[in-house]
C-alpha positions as CSV (number, residue, x, y, z in Angstrom):
1,M,107.0,90.2,111.0
2,Q,109.1,91.6,113.9
3,I,108.9,88.2,115.6
4,F,110.8,86.5,112.8
5,R,113.6,89.1,112.7
6,S,115.6,87.0,115.1
7,A,116.6,83.4,115.6
8,R,115.3,83.1,119.2
9,P,113.4,80.0,120.3
10,T,110.2,82.1,120.2
11,A,110.7,82.7,116.5
12,Y,110.9,78.9,115.8
13,F,107.8,78.4,117.9
14,F,105.8,81.0,116.0
15,L,107.1,79.6,112.7
16,V,105.6,76.2,113.5
17,I,102.3,77.8,114.5
18,Y,102.3,79.9,111.3
19,A,102.9,76.8,109.1
20,F,100.1,74.9,110.8
21,L,97.7,77.9,110.4
22,L,98.5,78.1,106.7
23,H,97.8,74.4,106.2
24,A,94.7,74.4,108.4
25,V,92.4,73.7,105.4
26,A,94.3,70.4,104.9
27,F,92.6,69.1,108.1
28,V,89.1,69.7,106.8
29,V,89.6,68.6,103.2
30,S,90.6,65.2,101.9
31,I,94.2,65.3,100.6
32,K,95.3,62.9,97.9
33,M,98.6,62.6,96.1
34,P,98.2,65.6,93.7
35,L,100.7,64.5,91.1
36,Q,100.4,62.0,88.3
37,G,103.4,59.7,87.5
38,Q,104.3,61.3,84.2
39,Y,107.2,63.4,85.7
40,S,108.4,60.9,88.3
41,F,110.6,57.9,87.6
42,I,109.8,56.3,91.0
43,H,106.1,57.2,91.2
44,F,105.4,53.5,91.4
45,L,107.4,53.5,94.6
46,T,106.3,56.7,96.2
47,S,102.6,56.1,95.5
48,K,102.8,52.6,97.1
49,V,104.8,53.8,100.1
50,L,102.7,56.9,100.8
51,S,99.4,55.1,100.4
52,G,100.6,52.2,102.5
53,I,102.0,54.2,105.3
54,F,99.7,57.3,105.4
55,N,96.7,56.5,103.1
56,G,95.9,60.2,103.0
57,G,95.2,60.5,106.7
58,I,96.1,63.0,109.3
59,T,99.6,61.5,109.7
60,E,100.4,62.4,106.1
61,K,99.2,65.9,106.5
62,I,101.2,66.5,109.7
63,T,104.3,64.9,108.1
64,A,103.9,67.2,105.0
65,I,103.8,70.3,107.3
66,I,106.8,69.1,109.2
67,L,108.7,68.6,105.9
68,V,107.8,72.1,104.8
69,I,109.0,73.5,108.2
70,A,112.3,71.5,108.0
71,E,113.0,72.7,104.5
72,A,112.3,76.3,105.5
73,I,114.7,76.1,108.5
74,F,117.3,74.4,106.3
75,L,117.0,77.1,103.6
76,N,117.2,79.7,106.3
77,R,120.4,78.1,107.7
78,I,122.0,78.1,104.3
79,L,121.3,81.8,103.7
80,T,122.3,83.0,107.1
81,H,125.4,80.8,107.3
82,N,126.6,82.2,104.0
83,L,126.1,85.8,105.2
84,L,123.3,86.7,102.8
85,F,121.7,88.4,105.8
86,S,123.6,90.6,108.1
87,R,122.1,89.0,111.2
88,D,120.3,85.9,112.4
89,T,116.8,86.0,111.1
90,M,113.9,83.7,110.3
91,I,112.5,85.8,107.5
92,P,113.6,83.4,104.7
93,A,112.0,80.5,106.5
94,F,108.8,82.6,106.9
95,F,108.6,83.3,103.2
96,Y,109.5,79.8,102.2
97,I,106.5,78.5,104.2
98,T,104.4,81.3,102.7
99,F,105.3,80.6,99.1
100,S,105.0,76.8,99.6
101,S,101.4,77.3,100.8
102,L,99.9,79.4,98.0
103,F,97.3,76.7,97.0
104,G,95.5,74.0,98.8
105,Q,96.4,71.5,96.0
106,W,100.0,71.6,97.3
107,F,99.1,70.3,100.8
108,G,100.0,66.7,101.7
109,L,103.1,64.8,100.7
110,N,103.8,65.1,97.0
111,N,106.7,64.6,94.6
112,V,107.5,68.3,94.2
113,L,107.8,68.8,97.9
114,I,110.1,65.9,98.3
115,A,112.2,66.9,95.3
116,Q,112.5,70.4,96.7
117,A,114.4,69.0,99.7
118,F,117.0,67.5,97.4
119,I,117.3,70.7,95.4
120,M,118.0,72.6,98.6
121,F,120.8,70.1,99.4
122,S,122.2,70.7,96.0
123,V,122.1,74.5,96.7
124,F,123.8,73.9,100.0
125,N,126.7,72.2,98.3
126,L,126.9,74.9,95.7
127,F,127.2,77.5,98.4
128,A,130.0,75.5,99.9
129,L,131.8,75.5,96.6
130,S,131.4,79.3,96.2
131,Q,133.0,79.8,99.6
132,A,136.0,77.6,98.8
133,Q,139.3,79.5,98.6
134,N,141.9,77.2,97.1
135,E,141.3,73.5,96.5
136,L,137.7,72.7,95.9
137,P,136.1,70.0,97.9
138,R,135.3,67.1,95.6
139,E,132.5,65.8,97.8
140,N,130.6,69.0,97.3
141,I,131.1,68.8,93.5
142,F,129.7,65.3,93.5
143,F,126.8,65.8,95.9
144,T,125.7,69.0,94.1
145,S,124.6,67.0,91.1
146,F,123.9,63.7,92.9
147,A,121.3,65.4,95.2
148,L,119.7,67.2,92.3
149,S,119.5,63.9,90.3
150,V,117.7,62.2,93.2
151,G,115.2,65.1,93.2
152,C,114.7,64.6,89.5
153,L,113.7,61.0,90.1
154,F,110.9,62.3,92.3
155,Y,109.9,65.2,90.0
156,F,111.8,65.4,86.7
157,P,111.3,69.2,85.9
158,A,113.7,69.9,88.7
159,I,116.3,69.2,86.0
160,I,115.9,72.8,85.0
161,F,118.5,73.6,87.8
162,F,121.1,71.3,86.2
163,P,122.2,73.5,83.3
164,V,122.3,76.5,85.6
165,M,124.5,74.5,88.0
166,L,126.8,73.1,85.3
167,G,127.1,76.5,83.7
168,G,128.1,78.0,87.0
169,L,130.8,75.3,87.4
170,I,132.2,76.1,83.9
171,V,132.2,79.8,84.5
172,R,134.1,79.3,87.7
173,A,136.8,77.6,85.5
174,Y,136.7,74.3,87.3
175,S,138.9,71.5,85.8
176,G,137.4,69.1,83.2
177,R,137.8,66.4,85.9
178,D,135.5,68.3,88.3
179,I,132.9,68.8,85.6
180,A,133.1,65.1,84.7
181,L,132.6,64.2,88.4
182,N,129.6,66.5,88.5
183,I,128.0,64.9,85.4
184,I,128.7,61.4,86.8
185,G,127.1,62.3,90.0
186,F,123.9,63.2,88.1
187,I,123.9,60.1,86.0
188,I,124.4,57.5,88.8
189,P,120.8,57.6,90.4
190,F,119.2,57.2,86.9
191,Y,121.6,54.4,86.1
192,F,120.6,52.4,89.2
193,V,116.9,53.1,88.7
194,G,117.3,51.8,85.2
195,I,119.0,48.6,86.6
196,Y,116.1,48.2,89.0
197,F,113.5,48.4,86.1
198,Y,115.6,45.9,84.2
199,W,115.8,43.5,87.3
200,I,112.0,43.5,87.7
201,D,111.6,43.1,83.9
202,E,110.0,46.5,83.5
203,L,112.7,48.3,81.5
204,P,110.2,49.3,78.7
205,N,108.3,51.3,81.3
206,F,111.5,53.2,82.1
207,L,112.0,54.0,78.5
208,I,108.3,55.0,78.1
209,T,108.7,57.4,81.0
210,L,111.7,59.0,79.2
211,Q,109.7,59.2,76.0
212,K,106.8,60.9,77.7
213,I,109.0,63.4,79.3
214,F,111.0,64.4,76.2
215,T,108.1,64.3,73.7
216,P,107.4,67.9,72.5
217,Q,104.1,69.2,73.8
218,V,101.6,71.9,72.9
219,L,102.3,75.3,74.6
220,K,99.4,76.2,76.8
221,I,98.6,77.4,80.3
222,E,96.0,75.4,82.2
223,V,95.8,76.8,85.7
224,G,92.8,79.2,85.3
225,L,93.0,83.0,85.1
226,P,92.6,83.8,88.8
227,K,95.4,81.4,89.8
228,L,97.5,82.6,87.0
229,I,97.2,86.2,88.1
230,F,98.1,85.2,91.6
231,I,101.1,83.3,90.4
232,L,102.3,86.2,88.4
233,C,102.0,88.6,91.3
234,S,104.0,86.2,93.5
235,V,106.6,85.9,90.8
236,L,106.9,89.7,90.6
237,M,107.5,89.9,94.3
238,G,110.5,87.5,93.8
239,V,111.8,89.5,90.8
240,Y,111.5,92.8,92.7
241,G,113.3,91.2,95.6
242,F,116.2,90.2,93.4
243,F,116.7,93.7,92.0
244,V,116.4,95.2,95.5
245,L,119.2,92.8,96.5
246,R,121.4,93.8,93.5
247,N,121.1,97.5,94.4
248,N,122.1,96.8,98.0
249,E,125.7,97.7,98.9
250,E,126.1,94.4,100.6
251,Y,125.6,92.6,97.3
252,R,128.8,93.9,95.9
253,T,130.8,92.5,98.8
254,L,129.1,89.1,99.0
255,K,131.3,86.2,98.0
256,T,128.2,84.3,97.1
257,R,126.7,86.8,94.6
258,R,127.5,84.4,91.7
259,M,125.3,81.9,93.5
260,L,122.5,84.4,93.8
261,N,122.7,85.1,90.0
262,M,122.5,81.4,89.4
263,L,119.3,81.2,91.5
264,F,117.8,84.0,89.5
265,I,118.6,82.3,86.2
266,Y,117.0,79.2,87.6
267,F,114.0,81.3,88.5
268,V,113.8,82.7,85.0
269,L,114.1,79.3,83.4
270,L,111.3,78.0,85.6
271,M,109.0,80.7,84.3
272,F,109.9,80.1,80.6
273,A,109.5,76.3,81.0
274,M,106.1,76.5,82.5
275,P,104.1,76.5,79.2
276,V,105.7,73.1,78.2
277,I,104.6,71.4,81.4
278,V,101.5,69.5,80.5
279,N,100.9,67.4,83.6
280,D,99.6,69.5,86.5
281,K,101.1,73.0,86.0
282,L,99.9,74.1,89.4
283,A,102.1,71.4,91.0
284,Y,105.1,72.6,88.9
285,V,104.7,76.2,90.2
286,Q,105.6,74.9,93.7
287,L,109.2,74.9,92.5
288,F,109.0,78.7,92.5
289,A,108.9,78.7,96.3
290,L,112.6,78.4,96.8
291,P,113.9,81.4,94.6
292,C,110.8,83.5,95.6
293,A,111.6,83.0,99.3
294,V,115.3,83.8,98.9
295,F,114.8,87.1,97.1
296,T,111.6,88.3,98.8
297,A,113.1,87.8,102.2
298,K,115.7,90.4,101.6
299,V,113.0,93.0,100.9
300,Y,111.4,92.4,104.3
301,D,114.5,91.8,106.4
302,R,114.8,95.4,107.6
303,D,113.7,97.5,110.5
304,K,111.3,99.7,108.5
305,I,109.0,98.4,105.9
306,N,107.1,100.9,103.8
307,F,103.3,100.9,103.2
308,Y,103.5,99.4,99.7
309,Q,105.6,96.4,100.9
310,M,103.2,95.7,103.8
311,A,100.3,96.0,101.4
312,A,101.9,93.5,99.0
313,L,102.4,91.1,101.9
314,G,98.9,91.5,103.0
315,L,97.5,90.9,99.5
316,L,99.7,87.7,99.3
317,L,98.3,86.3,102.5
318,A,94.8,87.3,101.5
319,G,95.3,85.5,98.2
320,I,96.4,82.4,100.1
321,V,93.3,82.4,102.3
322,F,91.1,83.0,99.2
323,F,92.5,80.1,97.2
324,Q,92.5,77.8,100.3
325,L,88.8,78.6,100.7
326,E,88.3,77.9,97.0
327,Y,90.1,74.5,97.5
328,A,87.8,73.7,100.4
329,R,84.8,74.6,98.1
330,V,83.7,77.4,100.4
331,I,84.2,79.9,97.5
332,D,83.4,79.2,93.8
333,V,86.1,81.1,91.9
334,N,84.5,80.3,88.5
335,A,81.2,81.8,89.7
336,L,82.9,85.0,90.7
337,F,84.3,85.4,87.2
338,R,81.3,84.2,85.3
339,N,79.2,86.7,83.5
340,P,75.7,87.2,85.0
């Protein structure tokens, strides 16, 4: 961990090595697009492009790892630039890569990973708004929702961040014109996608996709007990990190503490929405990586880490290795939990 408590070139080098090590199983297991099209309005496009360019080969795997690393560095830049950390550090990037690699099913390019990049760009613009002193930059208001909307086209459950974002704008007492600009920015990508469906005479498919997404579903969890326990433990690390951050003296002086509260509300909404996700819940959990990384990083960005914190990190990494081996079919999780 000491290596990542700086922003020296060596930290970037070891961050890349760490990411490739966590994704090593991807190079021995066939990776396919893990998401179905139910939650993606442009799945017809992404599936054709990804299969046409990469076709599940080593190029796709390397591209996916590079995208995870780029997102981690971008998130790290957002947090350090807005003084959420008292010094330059790569700890947030380290934990984003960690939480983005919990399960082998997440490896390879997928809709959630792509959507996560647009969510981060939305968060970047929100931080810019929270730092504004007098007149608020209209381009940040627009791109906050526009970027999120594009992310929703790739993976619609990302819309959970929209009411949090809009609520934050209203609480900040923005003008009605600014709120209208924010809503318009969110509508525009869906409007043009709808026009494209109409142009290719497939508008009914667009409406069917909407119907599938907004049809009430049966509440149930379908990720398996071992994975569910591991997910809950990872979530608890993030929740613990948020309350550690709130009790920190720096938190009371942060200009961006409202933004951190919004991220925590987003985190909570993600947890409560999980039961209604009926198409690949395990893929949906990948959205947890962003808030988990933000809050957990604050716990470990210190000179002295106690035994329990190191044990929690060790168990997290051990769990990642375990479920990657399970994904590679080296370990049979069901057999371990089956009664003799």
